[in-house]
N, C-alpha and C positions, 0 to 999 in steps of 0.2 A: 504494500500500500504506500510505502514511502515514495517510490518512484512515480506512482500515479498522482500523489499530492504535489510533488515537484512539477510534474508536467502541467497540472492544472494551474499552478502558480505561474507557469511560463506565459500564459495568456494575459494574466493581470494579477496584481497583488490582491489578497483576499483575507477575510476573517475566517477563523476556524469553522464557525457555524455554516458559513456559505460553502466552504469546501466540503463539509459533511453532506450538505444538501445535494451538491453536484455529484458527489460519489454515489449517494443513494439513488439519484436519478439515473446515473450511468449503469448501475447494477440492476435496475428494475426491481422485480419481485425479490431478488436475492439481497437487495440493499436494505430491506426492512429489518434484517437481523443484525445489521452493523451497529456496533456500540459507538454512540456519539463521542464518548470520552476518548476513544481510540484515536480520533483525528487530532485531538489536543496533545495526547501523549506523543504521537508521531511528530507533530510540529515541534514540540520541545526537543525531541531527539535530533531532528533536522537542524534546529537552531544551534544546539550544542555542537553538532558536527560542522557547523559553518556553511551549511547548504542553503539556509534561509536566514533572514533577519526579520525580527518582529518589532514593530513600533506601536505605541499606544496612539489610537486615533481618537479625536474628539467625538464623543457620542452625542446623540440627540438628547434633549432634556429628559425624555422618558426612558432612555437606554443608558446603561453604564458605558464607560469608555471600553473600547474593544481594541484588541491587538490586531494589527494588519500585518500579514506576512508577505514577504517578497523574496524572490530568488537572489542569491549571490552569484558571482561568476562561477564559483565551483558548483553551485546548484544547476546552473544552466548547462555546464559541461556534463554533469551527471545525467541530466534529462536527455541530452543529445546522444550520449552513449547508450542509455537504456532503450531509446527508440530504435536503435540499429542492432541491438543484440538479438541473437537467435537462441532460444532456450529449450529446444526440443532435444531429446525425446521425453523429458519429464516436464511438460508445461504445466504451469498453474493457469488453468483456463480463465479464472476470474482475473488474474493479473494481466493476461494477454487481452482480455476484453477491455479492461481499464486502460491498457496501453492504446488500444484503438480509439477509445472514446477521448482520452486525453490528447492524443495526436491530432484528432479532428478538431477538438475544442481550441487547442493552442495553435493550430495550423503550423506546427513544427514538422509534421510528416504527413504523408498521405496514407490513410489506413489501408487502402487497397494495395499500395506498394508494400506495406508491412506484411500484409497477408501473403503477398507474392513471395517475399523473402522467406517467410516461414514455410511456405509450400515447397520451395526449392530445397530447403534443408531437409524437410520431411521426405521428399522424393529420394534424395541422396541416401538418407538413412534406411528407407524402405528397400531400395535396391541392394544396399549392403546386407541387410538382414535376410532378404530373399536368397542372395548368393550363399550366405552362411547356412540357411535351411537346407539348400540343395547339397551342401558339402557334408551334412550330418547323415549318419546311417539311419535308414528308415526305422521308425519306432523308438528312437533314442529319446531319453528324457531331455537332453540338450536341444534336440530338434523341436520337441514340444514347447519348450520355453521360447525358442526363437520364433516358432509359429505364432505364439501368443503375442510376442513383441510386434510381429508383422501385422497382425490383426488390429492391434492398438494403433499402429501408425496409419493404417488404412482408415480407421474410424476418425482419427485426428484430421486426415486429409478431407474427409467428407464434411467435418465441422468447419474447416477453413473455407470450403466451397460455400457453405451457408453464410459465413462471415462476409465473404466477398460479395455475395448477392445483396446483403443488407447494406454494406458500406458503399457499394456502387449506387444504390438508390439514395442513400443519405447525401452523397456528393452532388446529386443533380439538383 
């Protein structure tokens, strides 16, 4: 979640409450279980790491002062690196979904291009796994494990196709 928060701050400085709302919106039904305090804990860690700076903003008379967070140069560099990294075969689907949403919102990267980069990496790994399956003796336990890995990669590829369809529609 740290990288998703950083990417959302790349668009504009924001309050923790607003970041939490944007994260919940990006996650849809899965965002309802997100702990609101998690955003503030994450922001404190990011500030301690020098990736964001927080400044008190003058509040409206009915609201207390709030802290507004903005990216530092190091935070901007981390966002750029996060948007280009490929993290299969053990993807965190929620994190990848947030990466697409944050890339779109911040306009730092094209979500469709990110999906394409992930697909290329998955195809490379699938071909390697399929070659390894063929090299195993028939009925071996190692071959069974490799077959499971290939099936997982194929399922991830189908999910990426669904992601691409949605993000192509979003970009229009």
